[in-house]
C-alpha positions, -999 to 999 in steps of 0.1 A, spaced: -691 -51 283 -678 -79 302 -695 -73 339 -677 -94 365 -694 -73 395 -726 -63 400 -711 -29 408 -700 -32 374 -730 -38 359 -751 -6 382 -724 16 371 -726 10 336 -761 19 339 -756 50 358 -740 61 329 -759 55 307 -791 65 317 -805 89 332 -824 88 372 -859 107 366 -890 111 391 -919 92 376 -948 80 394 -944 51 420 -906 62 426 -876 69 407 -868 54 375 -837 49 354 -840 59 314 -818 59 288 -800 93 286 -798 96 249 -820 75 232 -855 57 231 -836 22 237 -805 16 254 -795 -22 245 -768 -37 271 -747 -69 257 -730 -84 286 -709 -108 273 -697 -145 283 -726 -144 309 -721 -181 318 -678 -175 324 -686 -153 354 -665 -166 382 -690 -176 410 -687 -175 445 -680 -207 470 -716 -218 468 -719 -222 427 -737 -184 427 -730 -156 406 -741 -122 417 -738 -106 389 -760 -133 374 -785 -131 403 -788 -90 398 -795 -92 362 -823 -121 374 -836 -98 394 -835 -67 370 -853 -92 343 -879 -106 371 -889 -73 387 -880 -45 363 -853 -29 385 -828 -30 415 -824 -17 448 -804 11 455 -816 30 489 -852 19 477 -866 3 447 -852 17 416 -873 8 382 -857 6 346 -874 11 314 -866 9 275 -831 -11 286 -834 -45 269 -801 -72 278 -782 -91 248 -764 -120 261 -736 -141 243 -731 -173 257 -701 -199 250 -703 -234 237 -702 -261 262 -660 -265 255 -653 -237 271 -629 -245 300 -646 -220 328 -677 -224 316 -710 -221 346 -739 -236 340 -763 -206 341 -795 -215 365 -830 -223 351 -842 -196 373 -824 -169 353 -827 -187 316 -865 -193 317 -869 -156 316 -849 -156 284 -854 -155 248 -833 -178 235 -817 -180 203 -791 -204 193 -766 -206 166 -745 -236 153 -712 -242 141 -708 -230 103 -707 -257 76 -673 -260 62 -692 -239 33 -693 -211 57 -664 -215 72 -644 -213 38 -667 -177 31 -655 -164 67 -621 -176 59 -618 -154 21 -642 -121 42 -612 -123 66 -582 -123 42 -602 -101 19 -598 -75 45 -567 -87 53 -550 -82 23 -565 -46 23 -544 -35 52 -514 -56 37 -489 -39 11 -489 -67 -8 -494 -67 -43 -490 -109 -49 -515 -117 -26 -538 -126 -53 -574 -137 -51 -562 -172 -63 -538 -174 -37 -561 -160 -9 -586 -192 -19 -559 -218 -19 -549 -204 16 -587 -208 27 -588 -238 20 -558 -247 31 -568 -233 63 -604 -247 68 -589 -282 62 -562 -281 84 -589 -269 112 -616 -294 102 -588 -320 107 -575 -307 143 -613 -305 152 -618 -342 139 -587 -357 151 -588 -335 190 -624 -335 193 -635 -310 221 -650 -328 255 -674 -315 280 -646 -314 309 -613 -306 298 -590 -305 272 -553 -293 277 -561 -279 240 -589 -261 225 -589 -253 192 -626 -228 179 -641 -214 157 -627 -183 176 -594 -196 176 -597 -203 138 -603 -162 131 -573 -152 154 -558 -173 132 -566 -162 99 -565 -124 113 -527 -126 129 -517 -136 94 -507 -103 96 -485 -101 116 
């Protein structure tokens, strides 16, 4: 989920968890399961204030470091895991995350797919698309040809207009490529 404000994150925790009294104070625990995983999407795209800080990231940093947050006294959180998605360096509006926050995380990075991976992704999306469309003429051979052309076009655009760290008027990323394939339905 996207949590542009710390209050949005706290509302989500309060909605998905139950507040119990425990030894040493109050604690939020998952309501319906043994663990709760909260996915924070695009954590590096959350708007910062005039000083370059992000209050949502600061709250997450505090929760990760101290195991809770202040709400009419300190409230602990138990059995809540956080997962974050971070965009690549070429996304406009991206803010660098502070080292104090990233030092608390276990980071796993995924590289961009190779040309063969890109072709497989495109073919899988086209197969799903062909199931939903009432086109009997959209055979596997046609899907393979279309996927190859789309992959080659994507690679040519990326090579012709390489993404830079600061400012491109037109960005074409893997996310754009997948949207392009999905929008063939329309």
